[in-house]
All heavy atoms as a GROMACS GRO file, in nm:
protein
  572
    1MET      N    1  -4.654   6.750 -15.018
    1MET     CA    2  -4.685   6.805 -15.146
    1MET      C    3  -4.790   6.703 -15.222
    1MET      O    4  -4.808   6.718 -15.334
    1MET     CB    5  -4.567   6.814 -15.225
    1MET     CG    6  -4.455   6.899 -15.167
    1MET     SD    7  -4.500   7.072 -15.153
    1MET     CE    8  -4.444   7.123 -15.310
    2GLY      N    9  -4.848   6.617 -15.142
    2GLY     CA   10  -4.946   6.530 -15.198
    2GLY      C   11  -4.894   6.386 -15.230
    2GLY      O   12  -4.978   6.302 -15.263
    3ASP      N   13  -4.768   6.363 -15.233
    3ASP     CA   14  -4.713   6.227 -15.260
    3ASP      C   15  -4.707   6.154 -15.136
    3ASP      O   16  -4.592   6.143 -15.072
    3ASP     CB   17  -4.590   6.236 -15.331
    3ASP     CG   18  -4.530   6.108 -15.386
    3ASP    OD1   19  -4.598   6.002 -15.347
    3ASP    OD2   20  -4.424   6.106 -15.455
    4PHE      N   21  -4.818   6.111 -15.073
    4PHE     CA   22  -4.826   6.037 -14.952
    4PHE      C   23  -4.743   5.915 -14.947
    4PHE      O   24  -4.672   5.888 -14.842
    4PHE     CB   25  -4.968   6.001 -14.907
    4PHE     CG   26  -5.052   6.132 -14.890
    4PHE    CD1   27  -5.189   6.120 -14.913
    4PHE    CD2   28  -4.997   6.244 -14.847
    4PHE    CE1   29  -5.264   6.233 -14.905
    4PHE    CE2   30  -5.081   6.355 -14.832
    4PHE     CZ   31  -5.211   6.348 -14.862
    5GLU      N   32  -4.739   5.832 -15.048
    5GLU     CA   33  -4.662   5.709 -15.050
    5GLU      C   34  -4.516   5.736 -15.038
    5GLU      O   35  -4.442   5.675 -14.962
    5GLU     CB   36  -4.685   5.631 -15.181
    5GLU     CG   37  -4.826   5.567 -15.188
    5GLU     CD   38  -4.847   5.495 -15.313
    5GLU    OE1   39  -4.754   5.426 -15.365
    5GLU    OE2   40  -4.969   5.490 -15.352
    6ARG      N   41  -4.463   5.834 -15.113
    6ARG     CA   42  -4.325   5.865 -15.100
    6ARG      C   43  -4.289   5.932 -14.972
    6ARG      O   44  -4.188   5.893 -14.903
    6ARG     CB   45  -4.286   5.980 -15.211
    6ARG     CG   46  -4.137   6.019 -15.213
    6ARG     CD   47  -4.050   5.915 -15.264
    6ARG     NE   48  -3.920   5.968 -15.266
    6ARG     CZ   49  -3.808   5.900 -15.222
    6ARG    NH1   50  -3.822   5.770 -15.193
    6ARG    NH2   51  -3.690   5.956 -15.231
    7ALA      N   52  -4.374   6.013 -14.910
    7ALA     CA   53  -4.358   6.069 -14.782
    7ALA      C   54  -4.353   5.954 -14.679
    7ALA      O   55  -4.259   5.959 -14.591
    7ALA     CB   56  -4.476   6.166 -14.740
    8GLU      N   57  -4.440   5.862 -14.674
    8GLU     CA   58  -4.441   5.740 -14.591
    8GLU      C   59  -4.303   5.664 -14.602
    8GLU      O   60  -4.246   5.640 -14.498
    8GLU     CB   61  -4.557   5.655 -14.617
    8GLU     CG   62  -4.560   5.529 -14.534
    8GLU     CD   63  -4.687   5.534 -14.442
    8GLU    OE1   64  -4.790   5.609 -14.474
    8GLU    OE2   65  -4.684   5.462 -14.348
    9ALA      N   66  -4.260   5.642 -14.721
    9ALA     CA   67  -4.138   5.580 -14.738
    9ALA      C   68  -4.026   5.648 -14.675
    9ALA      O   69  -3.934   5.582 -14.617
    9ALA     CB   70  -4.108   5.548 -14.878
   10LEU      N   71  -4.028   5.776 -14.697
   10LEU     CA   72  -3.907   5.852 -14.636
   10LEU      C   73  -3.909   5.861 -14.480
   10LEU      O   74  -3.812   5.852 -14.424
   10LEU     CB   75  -3.913   6.003 -14.696
   10LEU     CG   76  -3.870   6.007 -14.838
   10LEU    CD1   77  -3.900   6.157 -14.889
   10LEU    CD2   78  -3.731   5.973 -14.861
   11PHE      N   79  -4.028   5.867 -14.434
   11PHE     CA   80  -4.050   5.864 -14.290
   11PHE      C   81  -3.998   5.724 -14.232
   11PHE      O   82  -3.929   5.722 -14.112
   11PHE     CB   83  -4.179   5.893 -14.231
   11PHE     CG   84  -4.219   6.045 -14.234
   11PHE    CD1   85  -4.333   6.088 -14.314
   11PHE    CD2   86  -4.140   6.134 -14.170
   11PHE    CE1   87  -4.356   6.220 -14.305
   11PHE    CE2   88  -4.173   6.273 -14.170
   11PHE     CZ   89  -4.275   6.314 -14.251
   12ARG      N   90  -4.033   5.616 -14.296
   12ARG     CA   91  -3.999   5.488 -14.252
   12ARG      C   92  -3.842   5.488 -14.266
   12ARG      O   93  -3.772   5.421 -14.174
   12ARG     CB   94  -4.060   5.376 -14.329
   12ARG     CG   95  -4.206   5.362 -14.304
   12ARG     CD   96  -4.269   5.244 -14.377
   12ARG     NE   97  -4.407   5.255 -14.362
   12ARG     CZ   98  -4.475   5.205 -14.262
   12ARG    NH1   99  -4.412   5.162 -14.151
   12ARG    NH2  100  -4.609   5.208 -14.261
   13GLU      N  101  -3.784   5.529 -14.370
   13GLU     CA  102  -3.641   5.522 -14.379
   13GLU      C  103  -3.569   5.614 -14.271
   13GLU      O  104  -3.468   5.568 -14.210
   13GLU     CB  105  -3.594   5.583 -14.511
   13GLU     CG  106  -3.449   5.583 -14.541
   13GLU     CD  107  -3.388   5.440 -14.539
   13GLU    OE1  108  -3.449   5.342 -14.571
   13GLU    OE2  109  -3.257   5.439 -14.535
   14ALA      N  110  -3.626   5.729 -14.240
   14ALA     CA  111  -3.577   5.808 -14.120
   14ALA      C  112  -3.576   5.725 -13.999
   14ALA      O  113  -3.478   5.727 -13.927
   14ALA     CB  114  -3.644   5.938 -14.122
   15HIS      N  115  -3.687   5.667 -13.974
   15HIS     CA  116  -3.700   5.590 -13.857
   15HIS      C  117  -3.595   5.475 -13.845
   15HIS      O  118  -3.532   5.448 -13.745
   15HIS     CB  119  -3.843   5.526 -13.840
   15HIS     CG  120  -3.867   5.468 -13.705
   15HIS    ND1  121  -3.865   5.336 -13.697
   15HIS    CD2  122  -3.896   5.523 -13.584
   15HIS    CE1  123  -3.890   5.302 -13.568
   15HIS    NE2  124  -3.899   5.418 -13.496
   16ARG      N  125  -3.584   5.411 -13.958
   16ARG     CA  126  -3.485   5.295 -13.975
   16ARG      C  127  -3.348   5.349 -13.940
   16ARG      O  128  -3.271   5.272 -13.878
   16ARG     CB  129  -3.488   5.230 -14.112
   16ARG     CG  130  -3.407   5.109 -14.122
   16ARG     CD  131  -3.410   5.048 -14.261
   16ARG     NE  132  -3.344   5.133 -14.349
   16ARG     CZ  133  -3.210   5.142 -14.370
   16ARG    NH1  134  -3.129   5.081 -14.294
   16ARG    NH2  135  -3.152   5.215 -14.460
   17ARG      N  136  -3.320   5.470 -13.977
   17ARG     CA  137  -3.184   5.525 -13.952
   17ARG      C  138  -3.174   5.590 -13.809
   17ARG      O  139  -3.075   5.652 -13.782
   17ARG     CB  140  -3.158   5.625 -14.060
   17ARG     CG  141  -3.137   5.562 -14.191
   17ARG     CD  142  -3.108   5.667 -14.297
   17ARG     NE  143  -3.101   5.598 -14.436
   17ARG     CZ  144  -2.983   5.617 -14.511
   17ARG    NH1  145  -2.893   5.693 -14.479
   17ARG    NH2  146  -2.998   5.555 -14.630
   18GLY      N  147  -3.274   5.583 -13.726
   18GLY     CA  148  -3.264   5.617 -13.596
   18GLY      C  149  -3.326   5.760 -13.566
   18GLY      O  150  -3.294   5.815 -13.450
   19HIS      N  151  -3.397   5.823 -13.663
   19HIS     CA  152  -3.454   5.951 -13.645
   19HIS      C  153  -3.607   5.935 -13.598
   19HIS      O  154  -3.670   5.849 -13.661
   19HIS     CB  155  -3.443   6.031 -13.767
   19HIS     CG  156  -3.306   6.066 -13.797
   19HIS    ND1  157  -3.234   6.160 -13.740
   19HIS    CD2  158  -3.222   6.004 -13.887
   19HIS    CE1  159  -3.114   6.161 -13.781
   19HIS    NE2  160  -3.099   6.069 -13.891
   20HIS      N  161  -3.652   6.007 -13.508
   20HIS     CA  162  -3.788   5.991 -13.470
   20HIS      C  163  -3.883   6.062 -13.575
   20HIS      O  164  -3.867   6.190 -13.603
   20HIS     CB  165  -3.805   6.065 -13.336
   20HIS     CG  166  -3.920   6.029 -13.250
   20HIS    ND1  167  -4.015   5.936 -13.296
   20HIS    CD2  168  -3.947   6.039 -13.123
   20HIS    CE1  169  -4.105   5.910 -13.199
   20HIS    NE2  170  -4.063   5.975 -13.087
   21PRO      N  171  -3.978   5.996 -13.642
   21PRO     CA  172  -4.041   6.048 -13.757
   21PRO      C  173  -4.172   6.144 -13.714
   21PRO      O  174  -4.237   6.190 -13.796
   21PRO     CB  175  -4.111   5.925 -13.821
   21PRO     CG  176  -4.118   5.825 -13.709
   21PRO     CD  177  -4.004   5.856 -13.621
   22VAL      N  178  -4.181   6.166 -13.579
   22VAL     CA  179  -4.287   6.257 -13.533
   22VAL      C  180  -4.232   6.389 -13.508
   22VAL      O  181  -4.116   6.400 -13.450
   22VAL     CB  182  -4.348   6.190 -13.402
   22VAL    CG1  183  -4.458   6.284 -13.347
   22VAL    CG2  184  -4.409   6.055 -13.424
   23PRO      N  185  -4.298   6.500 -13.551
   23PRO     CA  186  -4.430   6.505 -13.585
   23PRO      C  187  -4.468   6.485 -13.732
   23PRO      O  188  -4.591   6.483 -13.764
   23PRO     CB  189  -4.476   6.655 -13.545
   23PRO     CG  190  -4.348   6.734 -13.571
   23PRO     CD  191  -4.235   6.630 -13.546
   24GLY      N  192  -4.383   6.472 -13.813
   24GLY     CA  193  -4.409   6.459 -13.952
   24GLY      C  194  -4.498   6.353 -13.990
   24GLY      O  195  -4.594   6.373 -14.073
   25LEU      N  196  -4.477   6.234 -13.936
   25LEU     CA  197  -4.554   6.122 -13.966
   25LEU      C  198  -4.692   6.141 -13.914
   25LEU      O  199  -4.800   6.099 -13.972
   25LEU     CB  200  -4.494   5.990 -13.923
   25LEU     CG  201  -4.568   5.859 -13.936
   25LEU    CD1  202  -4.586   5.847 -14.101
   25LEU    CD2  203  -4.491   5.745 -13.880
   26ALA      N  204  -4.707   6.196 -13.804
   26ALA     CA  205  -4.834   6.227 -13.744
   26ALA      C  206  -4.923   6.321 -13.832
   26ALA      O  207  -5.038   6.308 -13.859
   26ALA     CB  208  -4.828   6.279 -13.602
   27LEU      N  209  -4.853   6.423 -13.878
   27LEU     CA  210  -4.917   6.514 -13.971
   27LEU      C  211  -4.948   6.459 -14.108
   27LEU      O  212  -5.050   6.488 -14.169
   27LEU     CB  213  -4.831   6.640 -13.982
   27LEU     CG  214  -4.819   6.723 -13.862
   27LEU    CD1  215  -4.709   6.830 -13.883
   27LEU    CD2  216  -4.958   6.792 -13.832
   28LEU      N  217  -4.867   6.356 -14.148
   28LEU     CA  218  -4.902   6.285 -14.278
   28LEU      C  219  -5.023   6.200 -14.259
   28LEU      O  220  -5.121   6.209 -14.340
   28LEU     CB  221  -4.788   6.188 -14.313
   28LEU     CG  222  -4.803   6.097 -14.429
   28LEU    CD1  223  -4.832   6.182 -14.559
   28LEU    CD2  224  -4.696   6.001 -14.445
   29ARG      N  225  -5.043   6.140 -14.137
   29ARG     CA  226  -5.168   6.060 -14.111
   29ARG      C  227  -5.285   6.165 -14.115
   29ARG      O  228  -5.387   6.124 -14.169
   29ARG     CB  229  -5.163   5.999 -13.972
   29ARG     CG  230  -5.056   5.889 -13.967
   29ARG     CD  231  -5.109   5.766 -14.050
   29ARG     NE  232  -4.997   5.661 -14.033
   29ARG     CZ  233  -4.914   5.637 -14.133
   29ARG    NH1  234  -4.914   5.704 -14.253
   29ARG    NH2  235  -4.822   5.538 -14.120
   30LEU      N  236  -5.265   6.285 -14.062
   30LEU     CA  237  -5.371   6.380 -14.062
   30LEU      C  238  -5.422   6.409 -14.212
   30LEU      O  239  -5.531   6.403 -14.257
   30LEU     CB  240  -5.343   6.501 -13.985
   30LEU     CG  241  -5.447   6.614 -13.989
   30LEU    CD1  242  -5.570   6.572 -13.920
   30LEU    CD2  243  -5.377   6.735 -13.909
   31ALA      N  244  -5.317   6.436 -14.289
   31ALA     CA  245  -5.329   6.465 -14.428
   31ALA      C  246  -5.406   6.356 -14.507
   31ALA      O  247  -5.474   6.371 -14.605
   31ALA     CB  248  -5.204   6.510 -14.490
   32GLN      N  249  -5.379   6.232 -14.464
   32GLN     CA  250  -5.428   6.108 -14.532
   32GLN      C  251  -5.577   6.088 -14.480
   32GLN      O  252  -5.635   5.984 -14.516
   32GLN     CB  253  -5.333   5.989 -14.495
   32GLN     CG  254  -5.206   5.988 -14.563
   32GLN     CD  255  -5.120   5.879 -14.515
   32GLN    OE1  256  -5.118   5.847 -14.395
   32GLN    NE2  257  -5.047   5.821 -14.602
   33GLY      N  258  -5.626   6.174 -14.394
   33GLY     CA  259  -5.763   6.146 -14.340
   33GLY      C  260  -5.774   6.055 -14.237
   33GLY      O  261  -5.877   5.996 -14.208
   34GLN      N  262  -5.663   6.041 -14.159
   34GLN     CA  263  -5.660   5.949 -14.039
   34GLN      C  264  -5.610   6.025 -13.922
   34GLN      O  265  -5.507   6.004 -13.862
   34GLN     CB  266  -5.555   5.835 -14.064
   34GLN     CG  267  -5.576   5.751 -14.193
   34GLN     CD  268  -5.470   5.672 -14.210
   34GLN    OE1  269  -5.403   5.599 -14.131
   34GLN    NE2  270  -5.427   5.646 -14.349
   35PRO      N  271  -5.699   6.114 -13.879
   35PRO     CA  272  -5.657   6.202 -13.760
   35PRO      C  273  -5.636   6.131 -13.632
   35PRO      O  274  -5.550   6.164 -13.547
   35PRO     CB  275  -5.778   6.306 -13.745
   35PRO     CG  276  -5.895   6.242 -13.819
   35PRO     CD  277  -5.828   6.154 -13.928
   36ASP      N  278  -5.716   6.020 -13.606
   36ASP     CA  279  -5.696   5.946 -13.487
   36ASP      C  280  -5.563   5.884 -13.486
   36ASP      O  281  -5.491   5.864 -13.385
   36ASP     CB  282  -5.813   5.845 -13.470
   36ASP     CG  283  -5.941   5.910 -13.436
   36ASP    OD1  284  -5.944   6.025 -13.375
   36ASP    OD2  285  -6.058   5.857 -13.475
   37ALA      N  286  -5.521   5.834 -13.596
   37ALA     CA  287  -5.391   5.764 -13.609
   37ALA      C  288  -5.277   5.868 -13.577
   37ALA      O  289  -5.178   5.841 -13.509
   37ALA     CB  290  -5.371   5.695 -13.749
   38GLY      N  291  -5.289   5.983 -13.634
   38GLY     CA  292  -5.202   6.090 -13.613
   38GLY      C  293  -5.194   6.128 -13.467
   38GLY      O  294  -5.089   6.142 -13.413
   39ARG      N  295  -5.313   6.143 -13.401
   39ARG     CA  296  -5.315   6.172 -13.258
   39ARG      C  297  -5.251   6.063 -13.177
   39ARG      O  298  -5.181   6.101 -13.085
   39ARG     CB  299  -5.470   6.191 -13.216
   39ARG     CG  300  -5.474   6.238 -13.065
   39ARG     CD  301  -5.614   6.252 -13.031
   39ARG     NE  302  -5.669   6.130 -13.040
   39ARG     CZ  303  -5.806   6.102 -13.022
   39ARG    NH1  304  -5.886   6.213 -13.012
   39ARG    NH2  305  -5.847   5.982 -13.018
   40SER      N  306  -5.272   5.937 -13.197
   40SER     CA  307  -5.207   5.833 -13.137
   40SER      C  308  -5.061   5.845 -13.148
   40SER      O  309  -4.984   5.824 -13.050
   40SER     CB  310  -5.260   5.700 -13.193
   40SER     OG  311  -5.198   5.588 -13.124
   41LEU      N  312  -5.002   5.870 -13.270
   41LEU     CA  313  -4.862   5.876 -13.288
   41LEU      C  314  -4.800   5.985 -13.204
   41LEU      O  315  -4.706   5.971 -13.137
   41LEU     CB  316  -4.844   5.890 -13.437
   41LEU     CG  317  -4.836   5.776 -13.522
   41LEU    CD1  318  -4.824   5.822 -13.666
   41LEU    CD2  319  -4.720   5.685 -13.491
   42ILE      N  320  -4.859   6.105 -13.215
   42ILE     CA  321  -4.805   6.213 -13.146
   42ILE      C  322  -4.810   6.205 -12.993
   42ILE      O  323  -4.727   6.252 -12.911
   42ILE     CB  324  -4.854   6.354 -13.192
   42ILE    CG1  325  -4.750   6.459 -13.167
   42ILE    CG2  326  -4.996   6.385 -13.150
   42ILE    CD1  327  -4.745   6.569 -13.272
   43ASP      N  328  -4.934   6.143 -12.948
   43ASP     CA  329  -4.951   6.129 -12.799
   43ASP      C  330  -4.846   6.024 -12.740
   43ASP      O  331  -4.795   6.058 -12.639
   43ASP     CB  332  -5.094   6.085 -12.770
   43ASP     CG  333  -5.197   6.193 -12.784
   43ASP    OD1  334  -5.150   6.313 -12.800
   43ASP    OD2  335  -5.314   6.166 -12.787
   44ARG      N  336  -4.818   5.921 -12.819
   44ARG     CA  337  -4.720   5.828 -12.778
   44ARG      C  338  -4.588   5.898 -12.770
   44ARG      O  339  -4.500   5.867 -12.676
   44ARG     CB  340  -4.708   5.709 -12.865
   44ARG     CG  341  -4.819   5.601 -12.829
   44ARG     CD  342  -4.800   5.485 -12.915
   44ARG     NE  343  -4.822   5.521 -13.056
   44ARG     CZ  344  -4.827   5.440 -13.151
   44ARG    NH1  345  -4.798   5.316 -13.150
   44ARG    NH2  346  -4.864   5.486 -13.267
   45ALA      N  347  -4.556   5.978 -12.865
   45ALA     CA  348  -4.425   6.054 -12.864
   45ALA      C  349  -4.417   6.137 -12.737
   45ALA      O  350  -4.314   6.147 -12.675
   45ALA     CB  351  -4.406   6.133 -12.989
   46LEU      N  352  -4.520   6.217 -12.712
   46LEU     CA  353  -4.522   6.307 -12.603
   46LEU      C  354  -4.516   6.235 -12.462
   46LEU      O  355  -4.465   6.293 -12.371
   46LEU     CB  356  -4.648   6.401 -12.612
   46LEU     CG  357  -4.643   6.498 -12.712
   46LEU    CD1  358  -4.780   6.570 -12.738
   46LEU    CD2  359  -4.544   6.612 -12.680
   47ASP      N  360  -4.560   6.110 -12.465
   47ASP     CA  361  -4.555   6.033 -12.338
   47ASP      C  362  -4.425   5.962 -12.309
   47ASP      O  363  -4.406   5.902 -12.208
   47ASP     CB  364  -4.672   5.930 -12.341
   47ASP     CG  365  -4.812   5.983 -12.326
   47ASP    OD1  366  -4.815   6.105 -12.270
   47ASP    OD2  367  -4.911   5.916 -12.359
   48ASP      N  368  -4.336   5.971 -12.415
   48ASP     CA  369  -4.208   5.898 -12.398
   48ASP      C  370  -4.127   5.975 -12.291
   48ASP      O  371  -4.093   6.080 -12.301
   48ASP     CB  372  -4.141   5.906 -12.533
   48ASP     CG  373  -4.002   5.845 -12.544
   48ASP    OD1  374  -3.938   5.799 -12.418
   48ASP    OD2  375  -3.939   5.828 -12.641
   49PRO      N  376  -4.097   5.904 -12.184
   49PRO     CA  377  -4.021   5.959 -12.071
   49PRO      C  378  -3.873   5.992 -12.108
   49PRO      O  379  -3.814   6.082 -12.036
   49PRO     CB  380  -4.026   5.854 -11.962
   49PRO     CG  381  -4.051   5.732 -12.029
   49PRO     CD  382  -4.125   5.757 -12.160
   50SER      N  383  -3.825   5.936 -12.213
   50SER     CA  384  -3.684   5.966 -12.243
   50SER      C  385  -3.674   6.103 -12.334
   50SER      O  386  -3.560   6.148 -12.354
   50SER     CB  387  -3.626   5.854 -12.323
   50SER     OG  388  -3.678   5.846 -12.451
   51MET      N  389  -3.788   6.148 -12.383
   51MET     CA  390  -3.781   6.270 -12.455
   51MET      C  391  -3.760   6.395 -12.371
   51MET      O  392  -3.825   6.414 -12.270
   51MET     CB  393  -3.921   6.289 -12.539
   51MET     CG  394  -3.918   6.400 -12.635
   51MET     SD  395  -4.064   6.407 -12.737
   51MET     CE  396  -4.020   6.269 -12.852
   52LEU      N  397  -3.668   6.483 -12.414
   52LEU     CA  398  -3.635   6.605 -12.342
   52LEU      C  399  -3.753   6.699 -12.356
   52LEU      O  400  -3.823   6.702 -12.451
   52LEU     CB  401  -3.506   6.662 -12.402
   52LEU     CG  402  -3.382   6.573 -12.390
   52LEU    CD1  403  -3.263   6.636 -12.458
   52LEU    CD2  404  -3.353   6.538 -12.245
   53ARG      N  405  -3.758   6.800 -12.262
   53ARG     CA  406  -3.867   6.898 -12.274
   53ARG      C  407  -3.867   6.978 -12.394
   53ARG      O  408  -3.967   7.014 -12.454
   53ARG     CB  409  -3.852   6.993 -12.154
   53ARG     CG  410  -3.897   6.941 -12.023
   53ARG     CD  411  -3.890   7.039 -11.920
   53ARG     NE  412  -3.938   6.985 -11.785
   53ARG     CZ  413  -3.948   7.063 -11.683
   53ARG    NH1  414  -3.904   7.169 -11.676
   53ARG    NH2  415  -3.996   6.997 -11.570
   54LEU      N  416  -3.746   7.019 -12.444
   54LEU     CA  417  -3.729   7.101 -12.568
   54LEU      C  418  -3.787   7.020 -12.689
   54LEU      O  419  -3.847   7.072 -12.776
   54LEU     CB  420  -3.596   7.130 -12.593
   54LEU     CG  421  -3.573   7.235 -12.704
   54LEU    CD1  422  -3.652   7.360 -12.685
   54LEU    CD2  423  -3.416   7.271 -12.718
   55GLU      N  424  -3.756   6.884 -12.689
   55GLU     CA  425  -3.808   6.792 -12.800
   55GLU      C  426  -3.965   6.783 -12.794
   55GLU      O  427  -4.028   6.797 -12.891
   55GLU     CB  428  -3.754   6.661 -12.788
   55GLU     CG  429  -3.597   6.641 -12.819
   55GLU     CD  430  -3.544   6.518 -12.787
   55GLU    OE1  431  -3.587   6.451 -12.683
   55GLU    OE2  432  -3.455   6.461 -12.848
   56ARG      N  433  -4.017   6.783 -12.675
   56ARG     CA  434  -4.162   6.774 -12.646
   56ARG      C  435  -4.216   6.902 -12.706
   56ARG      O  436  -4.329   6.901 -12.769
   56ARG     CB  437  -4.203   6.762 -12.499
   56ARG     CG  438  -4.201   6.622 -12.466
   56ARG     CD  439  -4.274   6.598 -12.326
   56ARG     NE  440  -4.268   6.470 -12.289
   56ARG     CZ  441  -4.179   6.418 -12.203
   56ARG    NH1  442  -4.080   6.487 -12.168
   56ARG    NH2  443  -4.188   6.290 -12.175
   57ALA      N  444  -4.161   7.012 -12.669
   57ALA     CA  445  -4.205   7.142 -12.708
   57ALA      C  446  -4.221   7.161 -12.870
   57ALA      O  447  -4.310   7.207 -12.918
   57ALA     CB  448  -4.124   7.262 -12.660
   58ARG      N  449  -4.137   7.100 -12.922
   58ARG     CA  450  -4.119   7.098 -13.080
   58ARG      C  451  -4.254   7.024 -13.138
   58ARG      O  452  -4.288   7.045 -13.248
   58ARG     CB  453  -3.995   7.032 -13.125
   58ARG     CG  454  -3.970   7.016 -13.260
   58ARG     CD  455  -3.824   6.959 -13.292
   58ARG     NE  456  -3.823   6.816 -13.265
   58ARG     CZ  457  -3.873   6.717 -13.338
   58ARG    NH1  458  -3.931   6.755 -13.452
   58ARG    NH2  459  -3.850   6.591 -13.311
   59LEU      N  460  -4.301   6.932 -13.055
   59LEU     CA  461  -4.422   6.856 -13.108
   59LEU      C  462  -4.553   6.914 -13.083
   59LEU      O  463  -4.665   6.883 -13.134
   59LEU     CB  464  -4.428   6.717 -13.036
   59LEU     CG  465  -4.300   6.626 -13.052
   59LEU    CD1  466  -4.320   6.498 -12.974
   59LEU    CD2  467  -4.272   6.605 -13.195
   60LEU      N  468  -4.560   7.020 -12.988
   60LEU     CA  469  -4.684   7.076 -12.944
   60LEU      C  470  -4.764   7.148 -13.061
   60LEU      O  471  -4.879   7.128 -13.060
   60LEU     CB  472  -4.668   7.176 -12.835
   60LEU     CG  473  -4.617   7.100 -12.703
   60LEU    CD1  474  -4.583   7.194 -12.590
   60LEU    CD2  475  -4.712   6.994 -12.657
   61PRO      N  476  -4.696   7.223 -13.154
   61PRO     CA  477  -4.789   7.272 -13.258
   61PRO      C  478  -4.867   7.162 -13.346
   61PRO      O  479  -4.977   7.192 -13.376
   61PRO     CB  480  -4.694   7.354 -13.347
   61PRO     CG  481  -4.574   7.390 -13.257
   61PRO     CD  482  -4.562   7.268 -13.154
   62ALA      N  483  -4.800   7.060 -13.369
   62ALA     CA  484  -4.863   6.967 -13.446
   62ALA      C  485  -4.973   6.892 -13.361
   62ALA      O  486  -5.069   6.860 -13.416
   62ALA     CB  487  -4.756   6.847 -13.496
   63ARG      N  488  -4.946   6.878 -13.232
   63ARG     CA  489  -5.045   6.815 -13.156
   63ARG      C  490  -5.171   6.898 -13.146
   63ARG      O  491  -5.282   6.844 -13.136
   63ARG     CB  492  -4.985   6.795 -13.009
   63ARG     CG  493  -5.090   6.740 -12.905
   63ARG     CD  494  -5.138   6.608 -12.955
   63ARG     NE  495  -5.245   6.550 -12.857
   63ARG     CZ  496  -5.374   6.564 -12.868
   63ARG    NH1  497  -5.426   6.616 -12.987
   63ARG    NH2  498  -5.458   6.505 -12.795
   64VAL      N  499  -5.158   7.038 -13.137
   64VAL     CA  500  -5.273   7.129 -13.139
   64VAL      C  501  -5.346   7.112 -13.269
   64VAL      O  502  -5.462   7.096 -13.268
   64VAL     CB  503  -5.223   7.265 -13.114
   64VAL    CG1  504  -5.340   7.366 -13.136
   64VAL    CG2  505  -5.169   7.280 -12.970
   65GLU      N  506  -5.271   7.119 -13.382
   65GLU     CA  507  -5.329   7.102 -13.522
   65GLU      C  508  -5.417   6.968 -13.521
   65GLU      O  509  -5.537   6.972 -13.572
   65GLU     CB  510  -5.224   7.110 -13.623
   65GLU     CG  511  -5.289   7.103 -13.763
   65GLU     CD  512  -5.181   7.110 -13.866
   65GLU    OE1  513  -5.065   7.155 -13.836
   65GLU    OE2  514  -5.210   7.082 -13.986
   66ILE      N  515  -5.357   6.868 -13.476
   66ILE     CA  516  -5.424   6.732 -13.482
   66ILE      C  517  -5.541   6.723 -13.380
   66ILE      O  518  -5.645   6.675 -13.420
   66ILE     CB  519  -5.325   6.615 -13.460
   66ILE    CG1  520  -5.221   6.612 -13.581
   66ILE    CG2  521  -5.399   6.482 -13.436
   66ILE    CD1  522  -5.100   6.528 -13.539
   67GLY      N  523  -5.516   6.783 -13.270
   67GLY     CA  524  -5.621   6.791 -13.170
   67GLY      C  525  -5.750   6.868 -13.217
   67GLY      O  526  -5.866   6.826 -13.192
   68ILE      N  527  -5.724   6.985 -13.291
   68ILE     CA  528  -5.835   7.060 -13.346
   68ILE      C  529  -5.909   6.972 -13.445
   68ILE      O  530  -6.031   6.959 -13.446
   68ILE     CB  531  -5.779   7.186 -13.404
   68ILE    CG1  532  -5.742   7.274 -13.289
   68ILE    CG2  533  -5.892   7.252 -13.496
   68ILE    CD1  534  -5.668   7.402 -13.341
   69ALA      N  535  -5.833   6.898 -13.540
   69ALA     CA  536  -5.895   6.823 -13.643
   69ALA      C  537  -5.972   6.707 -13.573
   69ALA      O  538  -6.078   6.669 -13.635
   69ALA     CB  539  -5.784   6.759 -13.726
   70CYS      N  540  -5.927   6.658 -13.472
   70CYS     CA  541  -5.997   6.550 -13.404
   70CYS      C  542  -6.109   6.593 -13.307
   70CYS      O  543  -6.194   6.500 -13.262
   70CYS     CB  544  -5.902   6.458 -13.317
   70CYS     SG  545  -5.782   6.364 -13.410
   71GLY      N  546  -6.123   6.724 -13.286
   71GLY     CA  547  -6.221   6.771 -13.210
   71GLY      C  548  -6.191   6.762 -13.058
   71GLY      O  549  -6.287   6.774 -12.978
   72THR      N  550  -6.067   6.736 -13.022
   72THR     CA  551  -6.037   6.729 -12.886
   72THR      C  552  -5.986   6.855 -12.819
   72THR      O  553  -5.958   6.863 -12.702
   72THR     CB  554  -5.920   6.610 -12.856
   72THR    OG1  555  -5.808   6.641 -12.932
   72THR    CG2  556  -5.983   6.478 -12.899
   73ILE      N  557  -5.957   6.960 -12.907
   73ILE     CA  558  -5.911   7.085 -12.860
   73ILE      C  559  -6.008   7.190 -12.935
   73ILE      O  560  -6.032   7.177 -13.050
   73ILE     CB  561  -5.772   7.105 -12.907
   73ILE    CG1  562  -5.675   7.014 -12.834
   73ILE    CG2  563  -5.726   7.253 -12.873
   73ILE    CD1  564  -5.533   7.023 -12.879
   74ASP      N  565  -6.065   7.278 -12.852
   74ASP     CA  566  -6.142   7.383 -12.908
   74ASP      C  567  -6.052   7.488 -12.983
   74ASP      O  568  -5.949   7.516 -12.955
   74ASP     CB  569  -6.222   7.455 -12.805
   74ASP     CG  570  -6.324   7.370 -12.737
   74ASP    OD1  571  -6.363   7.270 -12.797
   74ASP    OD2  572  -6.354   7.394 -12.622
   0.00000   0.00000   0.00000
């Protein structure tokens, strides 16, 4: 909703409590004008061997959105 500082704080708190902040944090980076940082975050999450397939599938729409913004996906 435009309050990037508050969103960042909430994602950090979620991470501190054991919740994976991706894809939300990656999309926040995109909204902040940092698409490469968002792509890096989501790619690391997708490369995590402990992540289940269903969890990975949940990240794909955000990965596509970020990839389009970065020019890595047509």
